[in-house]
Each structure stands twice: as C-alpha cells, then as structure tokens.
Kinemage of the C-alpha trace (Angstrom):
@kinemage 1
@onewidth
@group {chain A} dominant
@subgroup {mainchain}
@vectorlist {calphas} color= white
{ca met a 1} P 44.799 175.119 216.987
{ca lys a 2} L 43.140 173.760 220.115
{ca his a 3} L 45.823 175.377 222.258
{ca leu a 4} L 45.108 178.785 220.751
{ca leu a 5} L 41.409 178.463 221.546
{ca ile a 6} L 42.409 178.114 225.184
{ca ala a 7} L 45.344 180.539 225.160
{ca ile a 8} L 43.508 183.561 223.758
{ca pro a 9} L 40.820 183.789 226.487
{ca val a 10} L 43.427 183.164 229.192
{ca leu a 11} L 45.619 185.963 227.816
{ca leu a 12} L 42.598 188.269 227.716
{ca leu a 13} L 41.850 187.389 231.341
{ca ala a 14} L 45.475 188.103 232.272
{ca leu a 15} L 45.253 191.471 230.508
{ca ala a 16} L 42.043 192.320 232.375
{ca leu a 17} L 43.690 191.403 235.683
{ca tyr a 18} L 46.678 193.613 234.825
{ca val a 19} L 44.412 196.569 234.048
{ca val a 20} L 42.370 196.193 237.232
{ca gly a 21} L 45.446 195.444 239.343
{ca phe a 22} L 47.467 198.410 238.130
{ca gly a 23} L 44.444 200.706 238.363
{ca ser a 24} L 43.617 199.755 241.928
{ca gly a 25} L 47.107 198.932 243.152
{ca ala a 26} L 46.137 195.331 243.955
{ca ile a 27} L 49.399 193.422 243.793
{ca ala a 28} L 47.581 190.065 243.999
{ca leu a 29} L 45.704 190.728 240.747
{ca ile a 30} L 48.917 191.666 238.975
{ca gly a 31} L 50.535 188.480 240.293
{ca ile a 32} L 47.638 186.298 239.152
{ca gly a 33} L 47.787 187.929 235.719
{ca ala a 34} L 51.510 187.232 235.508
{ca val a 35} L 51.007 183.588 236.467
{ca leu a 36} L 48.284 183.168 233.840
{ca glu a 37} L 50.425 184.781 231.160
{ca ala a 38} L 53.462 182.671 232.044
{ca gly a 39} L 51.310 179.546 231.937
{ca val a 40} L 50.075 180.402 228.464
{ca trp a 41} L 53.553 181.048 227.091
{ca leu a 42} L 55.010 177.925 228.675
{ca gly a 43} L 52.061 175.884 227.422
{ca leu a 44} L 52.391 177.180 223.872
{ca phe a 45} L 56.119 176.483 223.722
{ca his a 46} L 55.649 173.069 225.304
{ca ala a 47} L 52.843 172.160 222.877
{ca gly a 48} L 54.960 173.109 219.870
{ca arg a 49} L 57.880 171.014 221.057
{ca asn a 50} L 55.824 167.820 221.546
{ca arg a 51} L 54.525 167.529 217.987
{ca thr a 52} L 55.626 164.358 216.254
{ca gly a 53} L 54.127 165.083 212.843
{ca thr a 54} L 51.413 162.434 213.107
{ca ala a 55} L 47.727 163.144 213.459
C-alpha cells in the first residue's frame, strides 16, 4: 500500500511531463517522464517480489 501512495503521484508527474514534452517538442521532458514511469514499474514489480508473507 505504501508503494502505491508513492507510485501514483510519480505516475501523474510522468504523465504531466509527457503532455508538456509532446506539446512543446521538448525531448528532455519526454525522457524524464519515461525514466519516472520506468522507475515506478520496476519499483512495483520489485516490491511485489520481495514480500515474505510476514508483517
């Protein structure tokens, strides 16, 4: 649950960077958005794999 509280705002930021980057043609903003999105997906998959079942 804690990971989702972090992942959702980061994904929204990535989406905002995509919109601004594609609208203005700024390749750097698109790249930063892609890095943020990749980090979220890798973090979510990594977090799910490390669970041991104990609290």
